[in-house]
N, C-alpha and C positions, 0 to 999 in steps of 0.2 A: 393844244395839249393832246398828247397821245391818248388813245382810247383806253389802254391798259392802266394809265395813271388816273384817268377819270373813274374807271371801274374800281380801282383801289381806294380812292377817296370816298366813293359811294359806299363801298363795303364797310368802311370804318367811320361812317358818319357819326356814330355814337360818341367818338372822341370829340368831335366838334360840339355836340350837345353838352358834354361835360364842361368844356371850355366856356361855352356860353353861360353856364351856371356858376362859373368862377373857380373851378378846380380841375385838376387833371389826375386821372388815376394812374397807377403804375402800368407802363406799357412795355411790352416785350422788346428786346433789343432788335429783333428783325423788323418789327413795325417801325421803330424809331429810325433804323437805317434806311428803310424805304421812304419814309417821310423826308428824311434829310436829302436823299437822292432826288426826289421830286422837287424839293425846295431849291436845291442847287441848280437843277436844270432850268427852272422857269423864273426864279426870283433873284438869286444871288449865287454865282458860281464860287465865290470865295467863302461862303458860309460854313462855319464849323459849329456843330451842335455839342453842347456840354450835356451829355445824356443823363447825368446824375442830378442836374439842376432842374427842379420841377417848373420853376418860372420860365426858364429858357425853353423847355419843351412846350409849355403852354403858349408862349409867344410865337414859337414856330408854327404850331398847329393853328393858332389864330390867324396868322398872316397867310398861311398856305390856303386855308379854306376861304378867307376873304378874297384872295386872288381867284380861287376857283369859282366863287359866286359872282365875281365881276366879269367873268367871261360872257360872251354873247349868249343869250337865252337858248339858242338852238344847240349850243355846245353843252350846256348844263342840263343834266338829267333831272327829272322831278324827284326830289329827295328830301327837301328841307324838313318837313314834319311827318315823315312816313313811319316814325317809330310809334308803336302803340303802347300805352301805359296800362299795366295791369293793376287793379285795385287790390290792396292787401287787407287782410283781416277775415273775420268770420263772415259767411254769407248771411244775408238778412233772412229772418223767418217770415 
């Protein structure tokens, strides 16, 4: 996998985390186009994404990141749980 595609997947890892939780948020058309391009290049050259179908987008993101994580460990950057979660609410007294 090209480094620019790895970097792109790393940059947008939050979309993978939302898919893991069972939903997908509204994604920009440029983001979907790049996901589709990467998917076609590495998984299925005949793939056509229905961009308005949220389950289609969710399946594509799921399969793309599963492929990315199945690459040899030296190719995958350390990213899986690098997202920090902020607590909400009032601070404790």
